[in-house]
C-alpha positions as CSV (number, residue, x, y, z in Angstrom):
1,M,-0.2,0.1,-0.1
2,Y,1.3,3.5,-0.6
3,D,0.9,6.9,1.6
4,P,-0.2,9.4,-0.2
5,I,2.2,12.0,-1.3
6,A,-1.1,14.8,-1.6
7,Y,-4.5,15.5,-1.0
8,T,-6.6,17.3,-2.6
9,Y,-9.8,19.9,-0.9
10,D,-11.3,23.4,-1.7
11,A,-10.1,23.1,-5.7
12,D,-6.6,22.5,-4.1
13,H,-3.8,20.2,-3.4
14,H,-2.4,20.2,-0.3
15,C,0.7,18.5,1.9
16,E,0.0,16.0,5.1
17,A,0.3,18.6,7.0
18,C,-1.8,21.2,6.6
19,A,-4.1,18.8,5.9
20,E,-4.2,16.9,8.8
21,K,-3.9,19.8,11.1
22,R,-7.4,20.9,9.2
23,F,-9.3,17.2,8.9
24,G,-7.2,15.8,11.4
25,R,-6.6,11.5,11.2
26,C,-8.6,8.6,12.5
27,R,-7.6,6.6,14.8
28,C,-6.9,4.4,11.5
29,G,-4.2,7.0,10.6
30,D,-5.9,8.0,7.7
31,I,-6.9,11.9,6.8
32,G,-9.9,13.3,6.0
33,Y,-11.6,10.2,7.5
34,A,-13.4,10.1,11.0
35,Y,-13.9,7.9,13.0
36,R,-17.6,5.7,14.2
37,G,-18.3,3.0,15.9
38,G,-15.7,-0.2,15.8
39,D,-15.9,-3.6,18.3
40,S,-13.2,-5.2,19.8
41,S,-11.0,-6.5,16.8
42,G,-10.5,-3.2,15.9
43,R,-12.7,-2.7,12.5
44,H,-14.7,0.7,12.2
45,E,-16.4,2.2,9.9
46,H,-14.8,5.7,7.9
47,V,-17.4,8.6,8.2
48,E,-16.0,10.7,4.7
49,L,-14.9,14.6,5.8
50,T,-16.4,16.7,3.3
51,D,-13.9,20.8,2.3
52,S,-15.4,24.0,2.4
53,E,-17.2,23.1,-1.2
54,G,-18.9,19.6,-0.2
55,N,-16.2,17.8,-1.8
56,A,-15.2,14.9,-0.1
57,V,-11.1,14.6,0.8
58,G,-9.3,13.3,-1.9
59,A,-5.1,11.3,-1.7
60,V,-2.7,12.0,-4.3
61,S,-0.9,8.6,-4.4
62,P,2.7,8.6,-5.7
63,F,1.1,6.9,-8.9
64,D,-1.6,9.7,-9.3
65,E,-0.7,11.8,-13.1
66,W,-0.9,15.2,-10.5
67,W,1.4,16.6,-13.8
68,E,0.6,18.0,-17.2
69,P,3.1,15.8,-19.0
70,S,2.6,18.2,-22.3
71,E,4.2,20.4,-19.5
72,G,8.0,21.3,-18.7
73,C,9.6,20.2,-15.6
74,Q,6.7,21.5,-12.4
75,T,6.6,21.1,-9.0
76,L,3.4,20.3,-7.3
77,A,2.8,22.3,-3.9
78,C,0.1,22.4,-1.3
79,G,-2.1,25.5,-1.1
80,T,-1.8,26.8,2.4
81,C,1.4,26.6,3.5
82,H,3.4,27.4,-0.4
83,G,5.6,24.3,0.8
84,L,6.8,22.3,-2.4
85,I,5.0,18.1,-1.9
86,E,6.8,16.9,-5.2
87,T,8.3,17.7,-8.3
88,Q,7.9,16.3,-11.5
89,H,10.3,16.1,-14.5
90,R,10.3,16.1,-18.2
91,E,12.1,13.2,-20.5
92,G,15.0,14.4,-21.3
93,C,15.6,17.1,-18.2
94,E,18.8,16.0,-16.5
95,H,17.3,15.6,-13.4
96,N,15.9,12.9,-15.1
97,Y,18.2,11.4,-17.3
98,G,18.3,13.7,-20.0
99,E,21.0,16.1,-21.8
100,D,18.4,19.3,-21.5
101,A,18.3,21.9,-18.9
102,C,16.0,21.5,-16.0
103,D,13.3,24.2,-17.0
104,L,13.0,24.6,-13.2
105,P,15.2,27.2,-10.6
106,E,16.8,24.7,-7.9
107,D,15.8,26.2,-5.1
108,A,12.3,24.0,-6.4
109,I,13.7,21.0,-6.9
110,A,12.7,18.6,-4.2
C-alpha cells in the first residue's frame, strides 16, 4: 500500500501536515475520515469528511499523474503553506537522466 503524497480539498492540493491540521486523523491514521463505531477487533467505519465546497477529501498517490505531461518540469506545492510537495521532470531533463537543462530553479527541486 502506498501513502498519499498530497491531499485534495477546496479545489487545490495540500501537504500531509496541512491536511492533518485541517481535518485531523482517524484512529487508524487516515486523513480525511472520521472514526465511527468499532468493535473489539479494531474494525471501524470511516465517515468521509468534506471540504468547504461539500466535496470529499481526496488523496494523491505517488503514481497518480498530478502533472501535465505536455508541459516542462513541474512542481506540486501545498495550497495552504506553499511548501514543495513533489517535483516531476520532463523527459530529457538533466534530473531525469537527460541532457537538457531543467526548467525549474534549483530551489524548486525536491
